[in-house]
ZALUMGU-292190 format. One record per residue (C-alpha): residue in one letter; y, z, x. Coordinates in steps of 0.2 Angstrom, whole numbers, plus 5000, padded with zeros to 4 digits. Each point is the difference from the previous one (the first is absolute). Layout:
AYZX;...
END
This chain:
M513450314958;S498150014995;A498950125009;P498949935014;L498349944995;V498550115005;V498549915007;L498350065004;I499049905013;T498150045003;G499349955017;G501850015005;S500050065018;A499649845009;G499849814998;L500649934984;G500350174992;A501250055014;A500949835000;T500350014982;A500650185002;R501349935012;V500549864988;F500250134986;A501050125011;K501249875005;A500349954982;G500550184996;M498550064992;R499150175002;V498249995006;I498550115000;I498749955013;N498250044997;Y498950025015;S498150045002;T499850095017;N501449955012;E501450124996;S501049975016;R500149824997;A500650034982;N501350125006;T500649885014;L500249874986;I501050124989;E501250035015;Q500249815002;L500449984981;H501450135001;Q500849905014;I500049844992;S500450054982;P501849994993;L499550164990;S500050105016;K501950004999;T499950114984;K499550184998;E498349974992;C498750075012;Q498549954990;N500149815002;F498449985010;V498550114999;S498149985005;V498550064990;R498250005005;A498749944988;D498349925002;L500049854988;S498150004998;K500250164990;K500750004983;S500650185001;D501049965016;I500849864991;E500550114986;H500750135012;L501049865009;V500949954985;T500450174994;E500650055017;S501149845002;V500950044983;S500150185004;Q500949965017;M501149854993;G500250044982;K499549834993;L499049845004;D500749834998;A498749895009;V498350025008;F499349885014;S498250034999;N499549945017;G498450095004;G498449905003;W498449995011;T498949875008;A498849975014;I499849845010;Q498449914995;D499449825001;F500649934984;N498849855000;D498550115003;L499350074984;D498950125009;D501550075009;N500950044984;V498750114990;D500450175007;E500150114984;E501150135009;M501349875005;W500049934982;D500350174993;K501450045012;C500949834997;W499850034981;N500750185001;M501549965012;N500449824994;V499950024981;K499750184994;S501450085011;H501349894993;L499450044982;W500150195003;L501749985008;M500749904985;R499350134988;A500750145010;A501749925001;K500149924983;K501050134991;Y501350015014;L500249815001;D500149994981;E501550125001;S500949895013;E499449834993;G499349985018;V498849885009;F498350025008;I499549885014;T498349985008;T499649925017;A498549884996;S499549865012;L499949815001;A498150045001;G500150054982;V500749834996;R498949895011;P498250055005;S500450055018;G500450155010;S499250145010;S498550034988;L499349944984;A500350184993;Y501849995005;S500349834992;V499250054984;T500850164998;K501749935004;A499749874986;A499750154989;Q501550085006;I501149854995;H499250004983;L500350194998;A501849975004;K500249874986;S499050114988;L501250155004;A501549894997;V499449974982;I499450184997;C501650085008;S501349884992;P501450004995;R500750145010;I499049975016;R499949845010;V498449985011;N499849875014;S499049975015;V500349915017;S498649915009;P500349975018;G499049895012;I499650075017;L501350125006;L500050045019;T500050194998;D498850115010;W498749964987;G500349815000;L499949995019;K498250054998;F499549834995;P499449895015;Q501349895008;E499149844995;R500150054982;L501850045001;D500449835009;S499049914986;A500950084986;M501749975008;A499649815002;K499549994982;A501750084994;Q501249874994;L501450105009;K499050025016;R500450185000;F499450174993;A500950094987;T500750165007;V500050174992;E501949994998;D499749844990;V498950094988;A501150154999;E501549894994;Q498949944986;V499650184995;L501850035000;C500349854989;F498750074987;V500850175000;R501749924996;S499449874988;R500150054982;S499249854993;V498449985010;T498350084995;G498249955002;A500449905016;N499149985016;A501049935014;V498949915013;I500950025017;D498949905013;A501249875008;G499149864990;W498350045006;S499249984983;L500949834995;
END
């Protein structure tokens, strides 16, 4: 029997990251959860993963661990990867799920020219993924692994919480495609682009906007974090897909 896959999830203690961790754990994978500040939430998730994983029946005690890192800092990202490999021994997949935005009026140009907001979006939505790939590359080369980023429907269609978010998410999708070329043939690189997810962050949108978005979706529903997590799992398992961006929006963009 082959050894279980080891997966690192950034922004992994809540929302999509936590949902994906649960999907990976149920699939028999070993998981490193990255968190920024909320250690207790990360540790609670670790306990849940032990309970739902088939690996909990084995003697392996390091199936699930948490590592703190600030994804806005290149040095923290480098430490995150080295610490993950130190604890787990290898790295088969990275789900680069970190990101940032602020809610602005997308259609008001004057509301979208704050330079600090643009810089933070660029740093978190583009550069952090580049630094993480660079830090993880030699380990993913060894395992012929996969690197997956969380982009957004806002990067495919002009839309979303702010102009800065939309533009930097478009850049992130192009970065993933570029990395798929640069890091081939041993590493696959893909991205997922969810529409609105009703996480704690998604629920910050006004109810009127949520109702309008659901009405426009062909399936008359929102995608769930579990829907997106299953697509991430598919990318981890697929040996023949790279440079792909999966739009998961219940048909909103059709």
